[in-house]
NUVEXLUM-73894 format. One record per residue: residue number from 1; residue in three letters; chain; x, y, z of N, C-alpha, C, O, CB in turn. Coordinates in steps of 0.1 Angstrom, whole numbers, plus 5000, padded with zeros to 4 digits. Glycine has a CB too. Example, Ala and Ser with C-alpha at 12.3 -4.5 7.8 and 13.67 -1.06 7.14 Angstrom:
[zaza 1; 'ALA'; 'A'; [5132; 4943; 5078]; [5123; 4955; 5078]; [5132; 4967; 5078]; [5142; 4967; 5085]; [5113; 4955; 5090]];
[zaza 2; 'SER'; 'A'; [5128; 4978; 5071]; [5137; 4989; 5071]; [5129; 5000; 5079]; [5134; 5011; 5080]; [5141; 4994; 5057]];
END
This chain:
[zaza 1; 'MET'; 'A'; [9568; 6935; 7168]; [9563; 6945; 7158]; [9549; 6941; 7152]; [9547; 6929; 7151]; [9574; 6945; 7146]];
[zaza 2; 'LYS'; 'A'; [9541; 6950; 7150]; [9527; 6948; 7146]; [9527; 6942; 7132]; [9534; 6946; 7123]; [9519; 6961; 7147]];
[zaza 3; 'ASN'; 'A'; [9518; 6932; 7130]; [9516; 6927; 7117]; [9508; 6937; 7109]; [9497; 6940; 7113]; [9509; 6913; 7118]];
[zaza 4; 'LEU'; 'A'; [9513; 6941; 7098]; [9507; 6952; 7090]; [9494; 6947; 7084]; [9485; 6955; 7080]; [9516; 6957; 7079]];
[zaza 5; 'ALA'; 'A'; [9492; 6934; 7082]; [9479; 6928; 7076]; [9468; 6931; 7086]; [9456; 6931; 7082]; [9481; 6914; 7073]];
[zaza 6; 'ALA'; 'A'; [9471; 6933; 7099]; [9460; 6935; 7109]; [9454; 6950; 7107]; [9444; 6952; 7113]; [9465; 6933; 7123]];
[zaza 7; 'LEU'; 'A'; [9461; 6958; 7100]; [9456; 6972; 7099]; [9444; 6972; 7089]; [9442; 6963; 7081]; [9467; 6981; 7093]];
[zaza 8; 'SER'; 'A'; [9436; 6982; 7090]; [9424; 6983; 7081]; [9428; 6986; 7067]; [9420; 6985; 7058]; [9414; 6993; 7087]];
[zaza 9; 'ILE'; 'A'; [9441; 6991; 7065]; [9445; 6994; 7051]; [9458; 6985; 7048]; [9469; 6990; 7049]; [9448; 7009; 7050]];
[zaza 10; 'PRO'; 'A'; [9456; 6973; 7045]; [9468; 6964; 7043]; [9474; 6965; 7029]; [9484; 6958; 7026]; [9464; 6950; 7045]];
[zaza 11; 'THR'; 'A'; [9469; 6974; 7020]; [9474; 6975; 7007]; [9482; 6988; 7006]; [9477; 6998; 7010]; [9464; 6974; 6996]];
[zaza 12; 'ALA'; 'A'; [9494; 6987; 7000]; [9502; 6999; 6999]; [9508; 7000; 6985]; [9511; 6989; 6979]; [9513; 7000; 7009]];
[zaza 13; 'PHE'; 'A'; [9511; 7012; 6980]; [9517; 7014; 6967]; [9529; 7023; 6969]; [9528; 7034; 6976]; [9507; 7020; 6956]];
[zaza 14; 'LEU'; 'A'; [9541; 7019; 6965]; [9553; 7026; 6967]; [9557; 7034; 6954]; [9556; 7029; 6943]; [9565; 7017; 6971]];
[zaza 15; 'VAL'; 'A'; [9560; 7047; 6957]; [9565; 7055; 6946]; [9578; 7062; 6950]; [9580; 7066; 6962]; [9554; 7066; 6941]];
[zaza 16; 'TYR'; 'A'; [9587; 7063; 6941]; [9601; 7068; 6943]; [9607; 7071; 6930]; [9603; 7066; 6920]; [9609; 7058; 6952]];
[zaza 17; 'PRO'; 'A'; [9618; 7079; 6930]; [9625; 7081; 6918]; [9632; 7069; 6912]; [9633; 7059; 6919]; [9636; 7092; 6920]];
[zaza 18; 'ALA'; 'A'; [9635; 7069; 6899]; [9640; 7058; 6892]; [9655; 7056; 6893]; [9661; 7049; 6884]; [9636; 7059; 6877]];
[zaza 19; 'HIS'; 'A'; [9661; 7062; 6903]; [9675; 7059; 6905]; [9678; 7045; 6909]; [9669; 7039; 6916]; [9681; 7069; 6916]];
[zaza 20; 'SER'; 'A'; [9688; 7039; 6905]; [9691; 7025; 6907]; [9692; 7022; 6922]; [9687; 7012; 6927]; [9703; 7020; 6900]];
[zaza 21; 'HIS'; 'A'; [9699; 7031; 6930]; [9700; 7028; 6944]; [9686; 7030; 6951]; [9684; 7022; 6961]; [9710; 7038; 6950]];
[zaza 22; 'MET'; 'A'; [9678; 7038; 6946]; [9664; 7039; 6952]; [9656; 7027; 6949]; [9649; 7022; 6957]; [9657; 7052; 6947]];
[zaza 23; 'SER'; 'A'; [9658; 7022; 6937]; [9650; 7011; 6932]; [9653; 6999; 6941]; [9644; 6992; 6946]; [9653; 7007; 6918]];
[zaza 24; 'GLU'; 'A'; [9666; 6996; 6943]; [9670; 6985; 6952]; [9665; 6986; 6966]; [9660; 6977; 6972]; [9686; 6984; 6952]];
[zaza 25; 'ARG'; 'A'; [9666; 6998; 6972]; [9661; 7000; 6985]; [9646; 6999; 6987]; [9642; 6993; 6996]; [9666; 7014; 6990]];
[zaza 26; 'MET'; 'A'; [9639; 7004; 6977]; [9624; 7004; 6978]; [9619; 6990; 6975]; [9609; 6986; 6981]; [9618; 7014; 6969]];
[zaza 27; 'LEU'; 'A'; [9625; 6983; 6966]; [9620; 6969; 6963]; [9623; 6960; 6975]; [9615; 6952; 6978]; [9627; 6964; 6951]];
[zaza 28; 'ALA'; 'A'; [9634; 6963; 6982]; [9637; 6955; 6994]; [9627; 6959; 7005]; [9623; 6951; 7013]; [9652; 6958; 6999]];
[zaza 29; 'LEU'; 'A'; [9623; 6972; 7006]; [9613; 6976; 7016]; [9600; 6969; 7013]; [9593; 6964; 7022]; [9611; 6992; 7015]];
[zaza 30; 'ALA'; 'A'; [9596; 6969; 7000]; [9584; 6962; 6997]; [9584; 6947; 7001]; [9574; 6942; 7007]; [9581; 6962; 6981]];
[zaza 31; 'ASN'; 'A'; [9595; 6941; 7000]; [9596; 6927; 7005]; [9595; 6926; 7020]; [9589; 6917; 7025]; [9609; 6921; 7000]];
[zaza 32; 'ASP'; 'A'; [9602; 6936; 7027]; [9601; 6936; 7041]; [9586; 6937; 7046]; [9582; 6931; 7055]; [9609; 6948; 7047]];
[zaza 33; 'LEU'; 'A'; [9579; 6946; 7039]; [9565; 6948; 7043]; [9556; 6936; 7040]; [9547; 6933; 7047]; [9559; 6961; 7036]];
[zaza 34; 'ARG'; 'A'; [9559; 6930; 7028]; [9552; 6917; 7025]; [9554; 6907; 7036]; [9545; 6899; 7039]; [9556; 6912; 7011]];
[zaza 35; 'ASP'; 'A'; [9566; 6906; 7041]; [9569; 6896; 7051]; [9561; 6899; 7064]; [9559; 6889; 7072]; [9584; 6897; 7055]];
[zaza 36; 'LEU'; 'A'; [9556; 6911; 7066]; [9548; 6914; 7077]; [9533; 6913; 7074]; [9524; 6917; 7082]; [9551; 6928; 7082]];
[zaza 37; 'GLY'; 'A'; [9530; 6908; 7062]; [9516; 6906; 7058]; [9509; 6917; 7050]; [9497; 6916; 7047]; [9508; 6904; 7070]];
[zaza 38; 'ALA'; 'A'; [9516; 6927; 7046]; [9510; 6938; 7038]; [9510; 6934; 7023]; [9519; 6927; 7019]; [9518; 6951; 7040]];
[zaza 39; 'GLN'; 'A'; [9501; 6939; 7016]; [9500; 6937; 7002]; [9507; 6950; 6996]; [9501; 6961; 6997]; [9485; 6935; 6996]];
[zaza 40; 'VAL'; 'A'; [9518; 6948; 6990]; [9526; 6960; 6985]; [9530; 6958; 6971]; [9534; 6947; 6967]; [9538; 6962; 6994]];
[zaza 41; 'SER'; 'A'; [9529; 6969; 6964]; [9534; 6969; 6950]; [9541; 6983; 6948]; [9539; 6992; 6956]; [9523; 6967; 6939]];
[zaza 42; 'SER'; 'A'; [9549; 6984; 6937]; [9555; 6996; 6934]; [9553; 6999; 6919]; [9548; 6991; 6912]; [9571; 6996; 6937]];
[zaza 43; 'TRP'; 'A'; [9557; 7011; 6915]; [9556; 7015; 6901]; [9564; 7005; 6892]; [9561; 7003; 6880]; [9560; 7029; 6899]];
[zaza 44; 'GLU'; 'A'; [9575; 6999; 6898]; [9583; 6990; 6890]; [9576; 6977; 6887]; [9580; 6969; 6878]; [9596; 6988; 6897]];
[zaza 45; 'ASP'; 'A'; [9565; 6974; 6894]; [9558; 6961; 6892]; [9548; 6963; 6880]; [9542; 6953; 6876]; [9550; 6958; 6905]];
[zaza 46; 'LEU'; 'A'; [9546; 6975; 6876]; [9536; 6977; 6865]; [9542; 6975; 6851]; [9554; 6977; 6849]; [9531; 6992; 6866]];
[zaza 47; 'SER'; 'A'; [9534; 6971; 6842]; [9538; 6970; 6828]; [9537; 6984; 6822]; [9528; 6991; 6826]; [9530; 6959; 6820]];
[zaza 48; 'ASN'; 'A'; [9546; 6987; 6813]; [9546; 7000; 6808]; [9542; 7000; 6793]; [9550; 6997; 6784]; [9560; 7006; 6809]];
[zaza 49; 'PRO'; 'A'; [9529; 7002; 6790]; [9524; 7002; 6777]; [9528; 7015; 6769]; [9524; 7017; 6758]; [9509; 7000; 6776]];
[zaza 50; 'GLY'; 'A'; [9536; 7024; 6775]; [9539; 7036; 6769]; [9539; 7047; 6779]; [9549; 7051; 6785]; [9530; 7040; 6757]];
[zaza 51; 'PHE'; 'A'; [9527; 7053; 6782]; [9525; 7063; 6792]; [9523; 7057; 6805]; [9512; 7051; 6807]; [9513; 7073; 6788]];
[zaza 52; 'LEU'; 'A'; [9532; 7058; 6814]; [9532; 7051; 6827]; [9522; 7056; 6837]; [9518; 7049; 6846]; [9546; 7051; 6833]];
[zaza 53; 'PHE'; 'A'; [9517; 7069; 6835]; [9509; 7074; 6846]; [9495; 7066; 6847]; [9490; 7065; 6858]; [9506; 7088; 6843]];
[zaza 54; 'GLU'; 'A'; [9490; 7062; 6836]; [9477; 7055; 6837]; [9477; 7043; 6846]; [9469; 7041; 6855]; [9472; 7050; 6823]];
[zaza 55; 'PRO'; 'A'; [9487; 7034; 6845]; [9488; 7022; 6855]; [9492; 7027; 6869]; [9487; 7021; 6878]; [9498; 7012; 6850]];
[zaza 56; 'ILE'; 'A'; [9499; 7038; 6870]; [9503; 7043; 6883]; [9490; 7049; 6889]; [9487; 7046; 6901]; [9514; 7054; 6882]];
[zaza 57; 'ALA'; 'A'; [9482; 7056; 6882]; [9470; 7062; 6887]; [9460; 7051; 6892]; [9454; 7052; 6902]; [9463; 7070; 6876]];
[zaza 58; 'ALA'; 'A'; [9459; 7040; 6884]; [9450; 7029; 6888]; [9456; 7022; 6901]; [9448; 7018; 6909]; [9450; 7019; 6876]];
[zaza 59; 'SER'; 'A'; [9469; 7021; 6902]; [9474; 7015; 6914]; [9472; 7024; 6926]; [9469; 7019; 6937]; [9489; 7012; 6912]];
[zaza 60; 'ILE'; 'A'; [9473; 7037; 6925]; [9470; 7046; 6936]; [9456; 7045; 6940]; [9453; 7045; 6952]; [9474; 7061; 6932]];
[zaza 61; 'LYS'; 'A'; [9447; 7044; 6930]; [9433; 7043; 6933]; [9430; 7030; 6941]; [9421; 7030; 6950]; [9424; 7043; 6920]];
[zaza 62; 'ASP'; 'A'; [9437; 7019; 6937]; [9434; 7006; 6943]; [9440; 7005; 6957]; [9436; 6996; 6965]; [9439; 6995; 6934]];
[zaza 63; 'ALA'; 'A'; [9451; 7012; 6960]; [9458; 7011; 6972]; [9451; 7018; 6984]; [9444; 7028; 6981]; [9472; 7016; 6971]];
[zaza 64; 'GLY'; 'A'; [9453; 7014; 6996]; [9448; 7021; 7007]; [9458; 7031; 7012]; [9454; 7040; 7019]; [9444; 7011; 7018]];
[zaza 65; 'LEU'; 'A'; [9471; 7029; 7009]; [9481; 7037; 7014]; [9492; 7040; 7003]; [9496; 7031; 6996]; [9488; 7031; 7026]];
[zaza 66; 'LEU'; 'A'; [9496; 7052; 7002]; [9507; 7056; 6993]; [9519; 7059; 7001]; [9518; 7067; 7010]; [9503; 7068; 6983]];
[zaza 67; 'ILE'; 'A'; [9530; 7052; 6998]; [9543; 7054; 7005]; [9552; 7060; 6995]; [9555; 7054; 6985]; [9549; 7041; 7012]];
[zaza 68; 'ALA'; 'A'; [9556; 7073; 6997]; [9564; 7080; 6987]; [9577; 7085; 6993]; [9577; 7092; 7003]; [9556; 7091; 6981]];
[zaza 69; 'ASP'; 'A'; [9588; 7081; 6986]; [9601; 7087; 6990]; [9603; 7100; 6983]; [9604; 7101; 6971]; [9613; 7077; 6987]];
[zaza 70; 'VAL'; 'A'; [9603; 7111; 6991]; [9604; 7125; 6986]; [9617; 7131; 6988]; [9618; 7144; 6987]; [9592; 7133; 6992]];
[zaza 71; 'THR'; 'A'; [9627; 7124; 6992]; [9640; 7129; 6995]; [9646; 7138; 6984]; [9652; 7148; 6987]; [9650; 7118; 6998]];
[zaza 72; 'HIS'; 'A'; [9644; 7134; 6972]; [9651; 7141; 6961]; [9642; 7151; 6954]; [9646; 7158; 6945]; [9655; 7130; 6950]];
[zaza 73; 'GLY'; 'A'; [9630; 7153; 6959]; [9621; 7163; 6953]; [9617; 7160; 6938]; [9615; 7169; 6930]; [9627; 7176; 6953]];
[zaza 74; 'ASN'; 'A'; [9616; 7147; 6935]; [9613; 7142; 6921]; [9599; 7147; 6918]; [9590; 7144; 6925]; [9614; 7127; 6920]];
[zaza 75; 'PRO'; 'A'; [9598; 7154; 6906]; [9585; 7160; 6902]; [9574; 7149; 6900]; [9563; 7151; 6904]; [9586; 7168; 6890]];
[zaza 76; 'ASN'; 'A'; [9578; 7138; 6895]; [9568; 7127; 6893]; [9563; 7122; 6906]; [9550; 7120; 6907]; [9574; 7115; 6884]];
[zaza 77; 'VAL'; 'A'; [9571; 7120; 6915]; [9567; 7115; 6928]; [9558; 7125; 6935]; [9548; 7122; 6941]; [9580; 7112; 6937]];
[zaza 78; 'LEU'; 'A'; [9562; 7138; 6934]; [9554; 7148; 6940]; [9540; 7149; 6934]; [9530; 7152; 6941]; [9561; 7162; 6939]];
[zaza 79; 'PHE'; 'A'; [9539; 7147; 6921]; [9527; 7147; 6914]; [9518; 7136; 6919]; [9506; 7137; 6922]; [9528; 7146; 6899]];
[zaza 80; 'GLU'; 'A'; [9524; 7124; 6921]; [9517; 7112; 6925]; [9512; 7114; 6940]; [9501; 7109; 6943]; [9526; 7099; 6924]];
[zaza 81; 'VAL'; 'A'; [9520; 7120; 6948]; [9516; 7123; 6962]; [9503; 7132; 6961]; [9493; 7130; 6968]; [9527; 7130; 6970]];
[zaza 82; 'GLY'; 'A'; [9504; 7143; 6953]; [9492; 7152; 6952]; [9480; 7145; 6946]; [9469; 7147; 6951]; [9496; 7163; 6943]];
[zaza 83; 'TYR'; 'A'; [9482; 7136; 6937]; [9471; 7128; 6931]; [9465; 7119; 6942]; [9452; 7118; 6943]; [9476; 7119; 6919]];
[zaza 84; 'ALA'; 'A'; [9473; 7113; 6950]; [9468; 7104; 6961]; [9460; 7112; 6971]; [9450; 7108; 6976]; [9479; 7096; 6968]];
[zaza 85; 'ILE'; 'A'; [9465; 7124; 6974]; [9458; 7133; 6984]; [9444; 7136; 6978]; [9434; 7136; 6985]; [9466; 7145; 6987]];
[zaza 86; 'ALA'; 'A'; [9444; 7140; 6966]; [9432; 7144; 6959]; [9421; 7132; 6959]; [9409; 7135; 6959]; [9434; 7149; 6945]];
[zaza 87; 'LEU'; 'A'; [9426; 7120; 6959]; [9418; 7108; 6959]; [9414; 7105; 6973]; [9407; 7094; 6975]; [9424; 7097; 6952]];
[zaza 88; 'ASN'; 'A'; [9418; 7112; 6983]; [9415; 7110; 6997]; [9422; 7097; 7002]; [9416; 7090; 7011]; [9400; 7109; 6999]];
[zaza 89; 'LYS'; 'A'; [9434; 7094; 6997]; [9442; 7083; 7001]; [9450; 7086; 7013]; [9454; 7098; 7015]; [9450; 7077; 6990]];
[zaza 90; 'HIS'; 'A'; [9454; 7076; 7021]; [9464; 7078; 7032]; [9477; 7079; 7025]; [9481; 7071; 7016]; [9463; 7067; 7042]];
[zaza 91; 'VAL'; 'A'; [9486; 7089; 7030]; [9499; 7091; 7024]; [9509; 7092; 7035]; [9507; 7098; 7045]; [9499; 7104; 7015]];
[zaza 92; 'VAL'; 'A'; [9520; 7085; 7033]; [9532; 7086; 7042]; [9544; 7089; 7033]; [9547; 7082; 7024]; [9534; 7073; 7050]];
[zaza 93; 'LEU'; 'A'; [9551; 7099; 7037]; [9563; 7103; 7030]; [9575; 7097; 7037]; [9576; 7095; 7049]; [9564; 7118; 7029]];
[zaza 94; 'LEU'; 'A'; [9586; 7094; 7029]; [9598; 7090; 7034]; [9609; 7100; 7031]; [9609; 7105; 7019]; [9602; 7076; 7029]];
[zaza 95; 'LYS'; 'A'; [9618; 7103; 7040]; [9630; 7111; 7037]; [9642; 7105; 7043]; [9643; 7101; 7055]; [9628; 7126; 7044]];
[zaza 96; 'ASP'; 'A'; [9652; 7103; 7034]; [9664; 7096; 7038]; [9674; 7106; 7045]; [9678; 7116; 7039]; [9671; 7091; 7025]];
[zaza 97; 'ASP'; 'A'; [9676; 7103; 7058]; [9685; 7112; 7066]; [9700; 7111; 7061]; [9708; 7119; 7065]; [9684; 7108; 7080]];
[zaza 98; 'ASN'; 'A'; [9703; 7101; 7053]; [9717; 7100; 7048]; [9720; 7110; 7037]; [9731; 7112; 7033]; [9719; 7086; 7043]];
[zaza 99; 'LYS'; 'A'; [9709; 7115; 7030]; [9711; 7125; 7019]; [9715; 7138; 7025]; [9708; 7144; 7034]; [9698; 7126; 7011]];
[zaza 100; 'LYS'; 'A'; [9726; 7144; 7020]; [9731; 7156; 7026]; [9722; 7168; 7023]; [9720; 7177; 7032]; [9745; 7159; 7020]];
[zaza 101; 'ASP'; 'A'; [9717; 7169; 7011]; [9708; 7181; 7007]; [9695; 7176; 7002]; [9693; 7176; 6990]; [9715; 7190; 6997]];
[zaza 102; 'PRO'; 'A'; [9686; 7172; 7011]; [9673; 7167; 7006]; [9665; 7179; 7000]; [9667; 7191; 7004]; [9665; 7161; 7017]];
[zaza 103; 'VAL'; 'A'; [9656; 7176; 6990]; [9648; 7187; 6984]; [9634; 7185; 6989]; [9626; 7178; 6983]; [9649; 7186; 6968]];
[zaza 104; 'LEU'; 'A'; [9631; 7192; 7000]; [9618; 7191; 7006]; [9610; 7204; 7004]; [9616; 7215; 7007]; [9618; 7187; 7020]];
[zaza 105; 'LEU'; 'A'; [9598; 7203; 6999]; [9590; 7215; 6997]; [9581; 7218; 7009]; [9576; 7208; 7014]; [9582; 7214; 6984]];
[zaza 106; 'PRO'; 'A'; [9579; 7230; 7013]; [9571; 7233; 7025]; [9557; 7227; 7025]; [9553; 7223; 7035]; [9570; 7248; 7026]];
[zaza 107; 'PRO'; 'A'; [9550; 7226; 7014]; [9536; 7220; 7015]; [9537; 7206; 7019]; [9527; 7201; 7025]; [9530; 7221; 7001]];
[zaza 108; 'LEU'; 'A'; [9548; 7199; 7018]; [9549; 7185; 7022]; [9550; 7184; 7037]; [9548; 7173; 7043]; [9561; 7179; 7016]];
[zaza 109; 'ASP'; 'A'; [9552; 7195; 7044]; [9552; 7195; 7059]; [9539; 7191; 7065]; [9538; 7187; 7077]; [9557; 7208; 7064]];
[zaza 110; 'LEU'; 'A'; [9528; 7192; 7057]; [9515; 7188; 7062]; [9513; 7173; 7062]; [9503; 7168; 7069]; [9504; 7194; 7053]];
[zaza 111; 'ILE'; 'A'; [9521; 7166; 7056]; [9519; 7151; 7054]; [9528; 7144; 7064]; [9539; 7147; 7066]; [9522; 7147; 7040]];
[zaza 112; 'ARG'; 'A'; [9523; 7133; 7069]; [9531; 7124; 7078]; [9543; 7120; 7071]; [9543; 7116; 7059]; [9523; 7112; 7083]];
[zaza 113; 'ARG'; 'A'; [9555; 7120; 7078]; [9567; 7117; 7072]; [9576; 7108; 7081]; [9575; 7110; 7094]; [9575; 7130; 7068]];
[zaza 114; 'ILE'; 'A'; [9583; 7099; 7076]; [9592; 7091; 7083]; [9606; 7095; 7078]; [9610; 7094; 7067]; [9590; 7075; 7081]];
[zaza 115; 'ASP'; 'A'; [9614; 7100; 7088]; [9628; 7103; 7085]; [9636; 7091; 7088]; [9635; 7086; 7100]; [9633; 7116; 7093]];
[zaza 116; 'TYR'; 'A'; [9643; 7085; 7079]; [9649; 7072; 7081]; [9664; 7072; 7077]; [9668; 7080; 7069]; [9642; 7061; 7073]];
[zaza 117; 'SER'; 'A'; [9671; 7063; 7083]; [9685; 7060; 7079]; [9686; 7046; 7073]; [9695; 7044; 7065]; [9694; 7062; 7091]];
[zaza 118; 'THR'; 'A'; [9678; 7037; 7077]; [9678; 7023; 7072]; [9664; 7019; 7070]; [9654; 7024; 7075]; [9685; 7014; 7083]];
[zaza 119; 'ARG'; 'A'; [9663; 7008; 7062]; [9650; 7002; 7059]; [9642; 6998; 7072]; [9630; 7000; 7073]; [9651; 6990; 7050]];
[zaza 120; 'PRO'; 'A'; [9649; 6992; 7081]; [9642; 6988; 7094]; [9636; 7000; 7101]; [9626; 6998; 7108]; [9652; 6981; 7103]];
[zaza 121; 'ASP'; 'A'; [9642; 7012; 7099]; [9636; 7024; 7105]; [9622; 7026; 7099]; [9613; 7030; 7106]; [9645; 7036; 7103]];
[zaza 122; 'ILE'; 'A'; [9621; 7024; 7086]; [9608; 7026; 7079]; [9598; 7016; 7084]; [9587; 7019; 7088]; [9609; 7025; 7064]];
[zaza 123; 'VAL'; 'A'; [9602; 7003; 7084]; [9593; 6993; 7088]; [9588; 6995; 7103]; [9576; 6993; 7106]; [9599; 6979; 7087]];
[zaza 124; 'ALA'; 'A'; [9597; 6998; 7112]; [9594; 7001; 7126]; [9584; 7012; 7127]; [9574; 7011; 7135]; [9606; 7003; 7134]];
[zaza 125; 'ALA'; 'A'; [9586; 7023; 7120]; [9577; 7035; 7120]; [9563; 7031; 7115]; [9553; 7035; 7121]; [9583; 7046; 7113]];
[zaza 126; 'LEU'; 'A'; [9563; 7024; 7104]; [9550; 7020; 7098]; [9542; 7011; 7107]; [9530; 7012; 7108]; [9552; 7014; 7084]];
[zaza 127; 'SER'; 'A'; [9549; 7003; 7114]; [9542; 6993; 7123]; [9536; 7001; 7135]; [9527; 6995; 7141]; [9552; 6982; 7128]];
[zaza 128; 'LYS'; 'A'; [9540; 7013; 7138]; [9535; 7021; 7149]; [9524; 7031; 7144]; [9517; 7036; 7153]; [9546; 7028; 7156]];
[zaza 129; 'PHE'; 'A'; [9524; 7033; 7132]; [9514; 7043; 7127]; [9500; 7038; 7128]; [9497; 7026; 7126]; [9518; 7047; 7112]];
[zaza 130; 'GLU'; 'A'; [9491; 7048; 7130]; [9477; 7045; 7129]; [9473; 7048; 7115]; [9468; 7059; 7113]; [9468; 7052; 7140]];
[zaza 131; 'ILE'; 'A'; [9476; 7039; 7106]; [9474; 7042; 7092]; [9459; 7044; 7089]; [9456; 7052; 7079]; [9479; 7031; 7083]];
[zaza 132; 'GLU'; 'A'; [9450; 7038; 7096]; [9436; 7040; 7094]; [9430; 7053; 7099]; [9418; 7055; 7098]; [9428; 7028; 7099]];
[zaza 133; 'SER'; 'A'; [9438; 7062; 7104]; [9433; 7075; 7109]; [9428; 7084; 7097]; [9428; 7080; 7086]; [9444; 7082; 7117]];
[zaza 134; 'VAL'; 'A'; [9425; 7096; 7101]; [9419; 7105; 7091]; [9429; 7109; 7080]; [9441; 7110; 7083]; [9414; 7118; 7098]];
[zaza 135; 'THR'; 'A'; [9425; 7110; 7068]; [9434; 7114; 7057]; [9437; 7129; 7058]; [9430; 7137; 7064]; [9428; 7110; 7043]];
[zaza 136; 'LEU'; 'A'; [9447; 7133; 7050]; [9450; 7148; 7050]; [9438; 7155; 7044]; [9435; 7166; 7049]; [9463; 7150; 7041]];
[zaza 137; 'LEU'; 'A'; [9432; 7150; 7033]; [9421; 7157; 7027]; [9410; 7160; 7037]; [9404; 7171; 7038]; [9416; 7149; 7015]];
[zaza 138; 'ASP'; 'A'; [9407; 7150; 7046]; [9397; 7152; 7056]; [9401; 7162; 7067]; [9394; 7170; 7071]; [9393; 7138; 7062]];
[zaza 139; 'GLN'; 'A'; [9414; 7161; 7070]; [9420; 7170; 7080]; [9419; 7185; 7076]; [9416; 7193; 7085]; [9434; 7166; 7083]];
[zaza 140; 'ILE'; 'A'; [9420; 7188; 7064]; [9420; 7202; 7060]; [9405; 7206; 7056]; [9403; 7217; 7050]; [9429; 7204; 7048]];
[zaza 141; 'GLY'; 'A'; [9396; 7197; 7058]; [9382; 7201; 7057]; [9377; 7201; 7042]; [9366; 7207; 7039]; [9380; 7214; 7062]];
[zaza 142; 'ARG'; 'A'; [9384; 7194; 7034]; [9379; 7193; 7020]; [9374; 7179; 7017]; [9379; 7169; 7024]; [9391; 7196; 7010]];
[zaza 143; 'GLN'; 'A'; [9366; 7177; 7008]; [9361; 7164; 7004]; [9363; 7162; 6989]; [9364; 7172; 6982]; [9345; 7163; 7007]];
[zaza 144; 'PRO'; 'A'; [9365; 7150; 6985]; [9367; 7148; 6971]; [9356; 7154; 6963]; [9344; 7153; 6966]; [9369; 7133; 6967]];
[zaza 145; 'GLY'; 'A'; [9359; 7161; 6952]; [9349; 7167; 6944]; [9346; 7182; 6948]; [9340; 7189; 6940]; [9336; 7160; 6945]];
[zaza 146; 'ASP'; 'A'; [9351; 7186; 6960]; [9349; 7200; 6963]; [9358; 7209; 6954]; [9368; 7205; 6949]; [9353; 7203; 6978]];
[zaza 147; 'HIS'; 'A'; [9352; 7220; 6950]; [9360; 7229; 6941]; [9364; 7242; 6949]; [9356; 7247; 6957]; [9352; 7233; 6929]];
[zaza 148; 'ASP'; 'A'; [9376; 7246; 6947]; [9381; 7258; 6954]; [9387; 7267; 6943]; [9396; 7263; 6936]; [9391; 7255; 6965]];
[zaza 149; 'HIS'; 'A'; [9382; 7279; 6942]; [9387; 7288; 6932]; [9396; 7299; 6938]; [9398; 7310; 6931]; [9376; 7295; 6924]];
[zaza 150; 'SER'; 'A'; [9401; 7297; 6950]; [9409; 7308; 6957]; [9424; 7307; 6954]; [9431; 7316; 6958]; [9407; 7307; 6971]];
[zaza 151; 'GLY'; 'A'; [9429; 7297; 6947]; [9443; 7297; 6944]; [9448; 7283; 6944]; [9440; 7273; 6945]; [9451; 7306; 6953]];
[zaza 152; 'LEU'; 'A'; [9461; 7282; 6943]; [9467; 7269; 6943]; [9466; 7261; 6956]; [9462; 7249; 6955]; [9482; 7270; 6940]];
[zaza 153; 'TYR'; 'A'; [9468; 7267; 6967]; [9466; 7261; 6980]; [9455; 7268; 6988]; [9454; 7280; 6988]; [9479; 7260; 6988]];
[zaza 154; 'PHE'; 'A'; [9447; 7260; 6995]; [9437; 7266; 7004]; [9437; 7258; 7017]; [9433; 7246; 7017]; [9423; 7267; 6997]];
[zaza 155; 'LEU'; 'A'; [9441; 7264; 7028]; [9440; 7258; 7041]; [9432; 7267; 7050]; [9435; 7279; 7051]; [9454; 7255; 7047]];
[zaza 156; 'PRO'; 'A'; [9422; 7261; 7057]; [9413; 7270; 7065]; [9421; 7275; 7077]; [9416; 7282; 7086]; [9401; 7262; 7071]];
END
């Protein structure tokens, strides 16, 4: 398996819903990725001075890669994914195949996704990804700071 530290983007930030089972799984994933040499943190590593988005936003800005579990359609996670895309960050989505009724929104189909059953599935998929490839923002022909007044979504 490829050492993730060898990638051009060795820093990752994990976002996921605050369910206890998700927390245990994602914190274990962070440890698995650290064992492979990646610098990984999650929203749970942040101190909460009240409004949590400010430290989350700073962590997204500092990370080279956002890894987001979107299985449950959590609005906070979806907002953080959109924020990372707007910052021209690399984004990888996770979807748990064990969940009977995942809540996936069609716009998320544009983003690389790992469908997983176990944590090793995620680690194996990440080790094969070319994380340093073009970001979604670049792929759709937009650059940070571009303004579009045509509506909520604009794809050429």
